[in-house]
N, C-alpha and C positions, 0 to 999 in steps of 0.2 A: 437935536434933542426934541424939537416940536413935531418932527416927522415920526420919530419913534413913538411919542405918546399918541399921536393920531392914528397909528396902525394898532398899537396896544389897546387903546381904549374900546374899540368895538369887540375885540376878543374878550376882554374883561367882562363887558355887558353881556355877551352871549354866554359866557361861562356861568353868570349869576342867574340866567334863565334857563338853565339846563335841570331838568328834573330827573332823579335817578329812580327807577323802579326796580325794587328788589324782586327777584324771582321767587315765586311761591311753588311750593311742593304740596300738592294734595295728599292728605293723610289717608285716603281710601284706595282700595284696589277693588275693580268691578270685573266679574266673570260671569259666564252663564254655565249652569251645571244642569243638565237634562232639561234644558228649556226655561229654567228658573234663573232669573238674574239674582246674583248674589254680590252684596257689597261687603268687604271686609275692611276692619279698621283694627290697628294695633294701639293699644293703650299702654303707657307706662305710668305706674301708680306707686305712691309711696304709702305704707301703711304707718298708723300711728303707733309708737311703741307701747306696750303695757308693761306691767310689773314683771312678766315673764320673759320678755324680749330684751335685747341690747338697747341701750339709751339711743342709738342712732336709728333713723328711719330706714325701713327695708324697702328695696325697690322690687317690684313685680312687674311683669308683662302678661297682658290679657289680650286675646283676639276676640273680637265681636263680629259675627257674621249676620248681616240683615238679610233675610229671606223675603220679607215683605214688610209692610207697614206695621203689621201686628205681631210678628214673630222674629226672634233673633236667637242665635246660639252664642252662649258665652263659652269660651274655649280656654282652658288652663292646660297645664302640662299634665296634670292628673286626671282630668276629666273634661266632658262637654255637658253644658247644662241648656236645655231648651227653655226659653223664657217667652212669655206672652205679654203683650202690651197692657198696661193698667193705667188708671187716671192718674195724671200728674199735674201739680199746680203750674209747673213751668217745665219746659223741655219735653223729653221723652223717657218714659220709665217702663221697665219691663221686670217681671217677677216669675219665679218658678210657681208651680201650683201650690206647693207647700209653703212658699214665702222665705225658704232658706237662702236663696240666691236673689239678688236684684242687681239692676243695671239702670242707671239714670244718666242721661247726657244732655247737654245743652252746648251747642257749637262744638268746639274742640275739647271741651272739659267734660268729665264724667266722674261718677262715683259707683263703686262696685262692693257688694256684700257677698261673700261666699262662706257658709257655715260659720257665722258669727264673727267672722274677720272683715272689718270694714276697711276699704281703700277709698278715702275720701279726697285725694289729689291725684285724679288721673288725668293725663294729657294725651291726645292722639299724636302718635309719632308719625312724622313725614316718611314717605317711602323713598328709599335711596335708589 
């Protein structure tokens, strides 16, 4: 019995010292288009319901393509919106010239506004 404990004890101690590192998947894809580096991020967003929509939140997906530090393209199924960087208190904020479309991000979180529809709970989706 003592022999079993002497052999088992070091194994238990080693198992207690093991650190498990979860694999992380980057939520971005980078490519070069005509010599310009483009970084693409897909966001999954929840829109807050209003009186005209169903009571459950609606899920939407948006693609944001970063062409430079000052320009992004917000892409939906219906259209693409060129946005330019504007001043933000925190994170990065971009808007169309008329202000109808906006994109704000900080880390993997974002907020998107398109034609008076706000998507305040957006998360960058990992690439699979």
